KELOPA-455100 format. One record per atom (N, C-alpha, C): z, x negated, y. Coordinates in steps of 0.02 Angstrom, whole numbers, plus 32768, in hexadecimal, padded with zeros to 4 digits. Each point is the difference from the previous one (the first is absolute). Layout:
ZXY/...
//
This chain:
D5162A9AF036/7FE4801B7FBC/7FBD7FEC7FFD/7FEB7FE07FC2/7FB67FEB7FED/7FD980347FEC/7FC6800C8019/7FD380367FE4/7FD37FE07FCC/7FE680257FCB/7FC87FEA7FDA/7FC68001802C/7FC97FD97FEB/7FBF800B801C/7FE980508013/800B802A7FC3/7FED803C8013/8031802B8025/803C7FEC8004/802F8029802E/7FEE7FE18041/7FF67FC78010/7FF27FE2804C/7FB580238011/7FD480057FD1/7FC680228018/800C804D8016/801D80277FD0/801480408018/802680058037/80247FDD800A/80358000803D/7FC77FFB8045/7FDD7FCA7FFF/7FD17FE9802D/7FCF804D8015/7FE280187FC6/7FD78037800B/8026803A801E/803980097FEC/8025803C8017/80267FEF804A/7FF07FCD801A/801A7FED803E/7FD27FDF802A/7FBE801B8001/7FC87FEA8027/800F8013804E/7FF37FCE8024/8008800D8048/7FBC80088019/7FF2803A802A/7FCB800C801E/7FEC7FBE803B/7FBF7FF17FF2/7FE17FC28024/80217FBB7FED/801A7FFF7FD7/80167FBA7FE2/7FCE7FE87FD4/7FF37FC07FF9/7FD47FE67FD6/801E7FE87FC7/7FDB80037FC7/801D7FED7FB7/7FC67FDB7FDA/801A7FCD7FDA/7FD67FE47FD5/800780187FB6/7FC580117FDA/800380137FC5/7FDE7FD47FD7/80207FE27FD3/7FDA7FC57FD2/800680197FB7/7FC67FE97FD8/800080177FBE/80257FBC7FDA/8026801C7FCC/80197FCC7FD7/7FD27FE07FD2/7FCF80237FF0/7FCC7FE87FC8/7FC67FD6801E/7FF580028047/7FCC7FD08019/80147FF38045/7FCB7FE48029/800F7FF08041/7FEF802B8032/7FE880497FF4/7FFC80308028/802C80118030/8004800B8046/8025800F8031/7FEE80398028/8025802C8013/7FF8803B8033/802E7FF48035/7FE480038042/80288006803A/7FF7803E8016/80418025800A/7FF880488020/802E8000803B/7FE88030802A/802080118039/8017804E7FF4/804080087FE9/8011803D7FD9/80008039802B/8001803F7FEA/800B803B801E/8042802D7FD9/7FEE80037FC5/803280287FD0/7FED7FF07FB5/803C80087FDE/7FDF7FFF7FB9/8012804E7FE0/7FDA800D7FD0/800580447FD8/800B7FE97FBD/804480037FEC/80167FF27FB7/7FDA802C7FCF/7FFA80418008/7FD8802C7FD0/7FC17FEB7FF3/7FD47FE98032/7FC07FE38002/7FF27FBC7FE6/80427FDA800A/7FFF7FB58003/7FCD7FE28029/7FFB80178038/7FD67FF0803A/80197FE6803D/7FFA7FC28020/801A7FEF8041/7FC6800E802A/800B80298030/7FE780148037/7FF97FCC8037/7FBB7FEF8021/80057FC7802D/7FE9800C8040/7FFD7FD88033/7FD87FF9803F/7FCA7FE17FE6/800D7FCE7FD8/7FC37FCD7FF3/80177FD77FCD/7FD47FE97FC9/801A7FC87FD1/7FC77FDD7FF4/80137FBA7FED/7FC97FD37FE8/800B7FEC7FC4/7FD080057FD6/80007FED7FB2/7FDB7FB97FFE/80227FD07FE7/7FE17FBB7FF8/800A7FF97FAB/7FBB7FF27FE8/7FFE7FF57FBC/7FF47FB17FFC/80387FE37FE1/7FFC7FB47FF5/7FDE7FD5802A/80078019804A/7FE77FDC8032/7FB97FFE8011/7FDB80297FD7/7FB87FFA800A/7FE1804E801D/801F80377FE4/7FEE8039801F/803D801E802A/7FDF80138039/802480298039/7FE9803F8008/803480308000/7FE580548001/80478010802A/7FDD801F804B/803480168021/7FF680538012/803380207FF2/8001803E800F/80288010803F/7FE5802B8028/801B8010803F/7FF880448017/8034801E8017/8000804F8013/7FCF80098039/7FD080317FF7/7FCE8015802B/7FF080447FFD/7FF0802D8029/7FE1803A7FF6/7FBE80057FF2/7FDD7FC77FFE/7FBA7FFB7FD8/7FFE7FE27FCA/7FF5801A7FC7/80017FE57FC0/7FB37FD27FF3/80057FBF8007/7FC77FDE7FF2/80157FBB7FEA/7FD87FCE8001/80067FB57FEF/7FD17FD5801E/80177FC28005/7FCA7FD2800F/801A7FB17FDE/7FD67FDF7FFA/800E7FBE7FE8/7FE77FD28031/802C7FB88002/7FF47FD08036/80207FC37FDC/7FE77FC8801F/801B7FBE7FEA/804A7FF6801C/802D7FE47FDB/803E7FF4800C/80297FC87FDB/800E7FD98028/80257FB87FE4/7FCA7FDC7FCF/7FC68010800B/7FC47FD37FDE/7FF080297FBC/801A80397FFD/7FFC80377FC7/7FE8803E8019/7FFB80357FD2/7FE88043801C/804580307FFD/7FF8801B8038/80418040800E/7FDA803F7FFE/801680297FD4/7FF480477FFB/80348026802D/7FEB801F8039/802B802D8019/7FF5804B7FFE/802B80267FDB/7FFC80477FFB/802C801C8032/7FD7802C8020/8030802F8032/800880457FE1/8037800E7FF0/802380357FDB/802580388026/800380317FEF/802D80308024/80357FF77FED/801A7FF67FCE/804D7FEE7FF1/800E7FCF7FC5/7FF37FBB8017/800E7FC37FCC/803980117FD7/80017FEC7FC6/80397FFB7FD3/7FF47FD77FC3/802A7FE27FDC/7FFE7FCB7FCE/803180237FCD/7FEE7FEF7FC5/802D800F7FBC/80247FC77FFD/804780047FFF/80217FC47FEB/801E80037FBB/7FE07FCE7FCE/8001800A7FBE/80477FDC7FEC/801F800E7FC1/803E7FEB7FF1/80007FB27FFA/7FD87FE77FE9/7FFC7FBA7FF5/7FF27FCF8049/7FFA802A8032/7FF87FDD8045/80457FF48024/800B7FD98021/80367FE8802F/7FEF80148048/803180178023/800080108041/802F7FE4802B/7FEA7FD98034/80217FDB8033/7FFC80178041/804480008027/7FFE801B8045/7FF47FCD803A/7FEC7FC17FDB/7FF27FBA8030/7FC07FEB7FF3/7FE07FEA8036/7FBA7FDF7FF5/80097FB38018/7FD77FD47FD4/7FF77FC8801C/7FCE7FF7803E/80017FCF802B/7FC680028035/7FBE80077FE6/7FEB7FDD7FC8/7FC380037FEC/7FE2804E7FF8/803380237FDB/7FEA803C7FE8/8004802B8049/80257FFE802C/800180238035/7FCB7FE78033/7FE27FC58000/7FC37FED8028/7FC680187FE0/7FF780027FC0/7FCA801D7FE1/800080528005/802F80208004/8000804E800F/7FEC800B8034/800F7FE58038/7FF37FF98052/7FBF7FF38003/7FEF7FCF7FE3/7FB27FE6800B/7FC7803D7FE3/801C80157FCF/7FD5803B7FE9/7FFE80398020/803A800F801F/7FF980398029/7FDF7FF0803F/7FF67FC6801B/7FDC7FEA8044/7FB380097FE3/7FF07FF27FC7/7FBF80047FE3/7FE580437FFF/8034802F7FEE/7FF380478008/7FFD80208038/801A7FD7803C/7FF3801A8041/804F801C8018/80267FED7FE1/8043801C8008/80287FC08026/802B8013802D/80317FCB801E/804C80218009/802080047FCE/803F80177FF3/803B7FDB802C/803280108010/803C7FE7801C/80287FFE7FC7/801F7FCE7FE8/80277FF17FCD/803B7FDD8014/803B80067FEA/80407FD28015/80127FDF7FBF/80077FB9800D/801B7FDF7FCF/804E7FFC800E/802080177FCB/804580028004/80237FC97FD4/8038800F7FD7/80307FD87FDF/7FE47FD77FD2/801A7FC67FEE/7FEB7FD77FCC/80297FFD7FC3/7FEC80057FC6/8029800A7FCF/801C7FBF7FE4/7FF97FCC8029/80127FB37FE9/7FD57FD77FD6/7FD680267FEE/7FCB7FDA7FCB/7FBB7FF5801D/8001800E803B/7FB97FEC802B/7FE580457FFC/800A80347FE9/7FD2803A801B/802680328023/7FDF80338020/801E80228032/7FF2804F8004/8020802D8019/7FFF80448005/7FD780118034/7FC5802C7FFF/7FDA800B8035/7FF6804B8004/800580178043/800380468005/7FC280118037/7FE4803B7FEA/7FBA80158023/802C80218047/7FE17FF0802F/80168024804B/7FD38035801D/7FBE7FF47FF6/7FD08021801B/7FC17FF57FDE/7FD580337FF5/7FC07FF07FE5/7FCA80038032/7FD87FD28009/7FC680088031/7FBA7FE97FE8/7FD4801C8020/7FB47FF87FF0/7FE07FD4803B/7FE37FC27FEE/7FD67FDE8033/7FD280258021/
//
């Protein structure tokens, strides 16, 4: 059975796996958000995360990562600036026009891991099944601080 893009989005959001990585992309522009998900709250339309990295057209990077201390810092990252926000409970709104995928390409995964390392985190992440199109399922195994 084929699903419409809206039905597929709703299905994905209502079946979020704790610790799984997802890519959220805008259909309007080239913005991408890579999330390590906790849960989705349909009433609030918010996806709660362990961390998420917002990439705006490849030039702006903003990492939000769970921390008991709410603060931020800026650093150089891949030749550009990275803003790191340490949040009590990181979450992102998933808009209707956005697509959500449960598979990441290597470039997205590597960028996410490098941003975590810049923030002082060294997470254990498992690379799992291939979707056959060159992207993979990633699962969080353990969060660690350097």
